[in-house]
C-alpha positions in Angstrom: -5.5 21.6 6.3 -6.6 21.9 2.7 -3.0 22.6 1.6 -2.0 19.3 3.4 -4.5 17.3 1.3 -3.0 18.6 -1.9 0.6 18.0 -0.8 2.2 15.2 -2.8 4.3 14.1 0.2 1.1 13.7 2.3 -0.2 11.1 -0.1 3.1 9.2 -0.1 3.1 9.2 3.7 -0.4 7.9 3.8 0.5 5.3 1.1 3.5 4.1 3.1 1.4 3.8 6.3 -1.5 1.9 4.6 0.9 -0.4 2.7 2.8 -1.0 6.0 -0.5 -1.8 7.7 -1.3 -4.2 5.0 2.0 -5.9 5.4 1.6 -6.1 9.2 -1.9 -7.6 8.7 -0.4 -10.3 6.4 2.3 -11.1 8.9 0.0 -11.0 12.0 -3.1 -12.7 10.7 -1.8 -16.3 10.3 -0.4 -16.2 13.8 -3.6 -14.7 15.2 -5.6 -17.5 13.5 -3.6 -20.1 15.3 -4.0 -18.3 18.7 -7.6 -17.1 18.4 -10.3 -19.4 19.5 -13.0 -17.1 17.9 -12.4 -18.3 14.3 -15.8 -17.0 12.8 -15.1 -13.5 14.2 -11.5 -13.5 12.9 -12.6 -14.7 9.5 -15.2 -12.0 9.2 -12.7 -9.3 10.1 -10.2 -10.8 7.7 -12.8 -10.9 4.9 -13.5 -7.1 5.2 -9.9 -6.0 5.8 -8.7 -6.7 2.2 -11.4 -4.7 0.4 -11.2 -1.9 2.9 -7.4 -1.6 2.6 -7.5 -1.9 -1.2 -10.1 0.9 -1.4 -7.9 3.1 0.8 -4.7 2.3 -1.1 -6.1 3.1 -4.6 -6.6 6.8 -4.0 -3.2 7.2 -2.3 -1.6 5.8 -5.5 -3.7 8.0 -7.7 -3.1 11.2 -5.7 0.6 10.5 -5.2 1.1 10.1 -9.0 -0.6 13.4 -9.9 2.7 14.9 -11.2 3.5 14.0 -14.8 7.3 14.5 -14.6 8.1 11.7 -12.2 11.0 9.3 -12.6 9.7 6.4 -14.7 10.3 3.8 -12.0 7.9 5.4 -9.5 4.7 4.8 -11.4 5.9 1.3 -12.4 6.5 0.4 -8.7 3.2 1.9 -7.5 1.0 0.4 -10.2 2.8 -3.0 -10.0 2.3 -3.1 -6.3 -1.4 -2.1 -6.6 -2.0 -4.8 -9.2 -0.2 -7.5 -7.1 -2.2 -6.6 -4.0 -5.4 -6.7 -6.1 -4.4 -10.2 -7.5 -3.7 -11.4 -4.0 -7.1 -10.3 -2.9 -8.9 -11.7 -6.0 -7.1 -15.1 -5.9 -6.9 -15.5 -2.2 -8.8 -18.8 -2.1 -6.6 -20.3 -4.8 -3.4 -19.0 -3.2 -4.3 -20.1 0.3 -3.5 -18.2 3.5 0.3 -18.3 3.3 0.4 -17.8 -0.5 -2.0 -14.8 -0.2 0.2 -13.4 2.6 3.4 -13.7 0.6 1.9 -12.2 -2.6 0.3 -9.3 -0.6 3.7 -8.7 1.1 5.4 -8.5 -2.3 2.8 -6.0 -3.4 3.0 -4.0 -0.2 6.8 -3.9 -0.5 6.5 -2.5 -4.0 4.0 0.1 -2.8 6.1 1.2 0.1 9.2 1.4 -2.1 7.3 3.4 -4.8 5.9 5.8 -2.3 9.3 6.2 -0.6 10.9 7.0 -4.0 8.1 9.4 -4.8 8.4 11.1 -1.4 12.1 11.5 -1.8 11.6 12.8 -5.4 9.3 15.5 -4.2 11.5 16.4 -1.2 14.5 16.8 -3.5 12.5 18.7 -6.1 11.3 21.1 -3.3 14.8 21.6 -2.0 16.1 22.4 -5.5 13.1 24.8 -6.0 13.9 26.6 -2.8 17.5 27.2 -3.6 16.9 28.8 -6.9 
């Protein structure tokens, strides 16, 4: 179990999952608001979802980028996605519900892409290391 926590691919898998959940939340929530008669409850859940997801996403990016010999595009994708998700959360009232969703989706897409490239990078590096 401890070995799993230090595995670089583990953090990329978690990052892809969390970013995907974030994207699903942004796609689902506007529809749920239209269909849900319990608006105050939905607003409360929505209010806490963003800080919680952001606090979970930050360590996944940090732990996934522990290696210093990554392809340059991987840290750029991951940090850009993290900044965009943070900006969507900070400026959510200014962006509105749909704007916030679109900006968050863009950040989530960057995070998923960055984690996927990082995952593939470490898988290929491991394969090359095993063949030597």
